[in-house]
N, C-alpha and C positions, 0 to 999 in steps of 0.2 A: 917022197924025198921031202925032208924038212930043212928049212933054212935056220940054223941055229948059229948065226954068226955073233961074234962078240960085240959087234958095234950097235947092235940093237939094244937100246936102253929104254926105259919109260921116260915118257915126256915130262919134264918138269915145269910148273908154270912160271913164266916170265913176268916179272913186275915191270910193267910199262909205265914210266913216270907221266905220260901224256893221259893215261886213265885215272890216275890219282887226283882225289879232290883236294883242294888248297885247304889245309888244316895246319894249324901250329902258328907259332908267332914268328918263325924265321922266314915267312913268305909275305910278301906284299903285292897285291893286285891293284893296279891304277885303272879305275873305271874309264872306259872309252870316252863316256860323255864328259867327264872332267877335263881330260886332255884335249879333247876337240873343242869343248867350249871355251877353255882358256886361250887356246891358239886363235880361234875365230874372234873372241872378244878383243884380243890384242890387235888383230888385223883391222878390225872395225875402228879402233881408237886411232890407229895410225892413218887410216883412210880419212877419218873426220878431221885429224889436225893437219892434214898434208896441204890444204889449201893456205893455212897460216903461214907456212914457211916456203912455199914455192910459188913462183908466177905461172898462174894457169893461162893457157892460151887463150887469145881474144878472137882469133879467126875461125874458131871451131864452129860448126852448124848448130851446136848445143851448148848450154851453159855448163862448163866443166865443173864448176864449184857446186852447182846444184846437183850434178851427177855424182860427186864425191860425198856429198850430204846424204843423198838418198841411198846410195850403195853402203856407205858406212853405217847408216842407221840400221840397215837391214842385217849387216855383220853383226852389230852390237846386239840387236834383238835375238838373233838366231844364238849367239854365244851365250847370252843370259837363259835362254830356254834350255840349252844343253847343260849349263851349270846347275840349273834349277832341277834338271832331270837326275843329275848326279848327286843331288840333295847336299850340296855344298854352298849354295848361295840362296 
């Protein structure tokens, strides 16, 4: 017995847009290093200027201003490294 049904057709290739490489002028790919670097750099700048505009608690067991300066500097350095990797800075 042979099964010659009308629904059997040859498989046609399906173009999957996920497999296509980005080519052409109508597409724009934002590098993740650029995006992350910009966000982290802005965060670092905000952490660094926070002690200028707010009253830091004086009863803390550590110096909050120093902690802001240290963590803000780390944020800025990481942001600059990411921007450097994105070849934008």
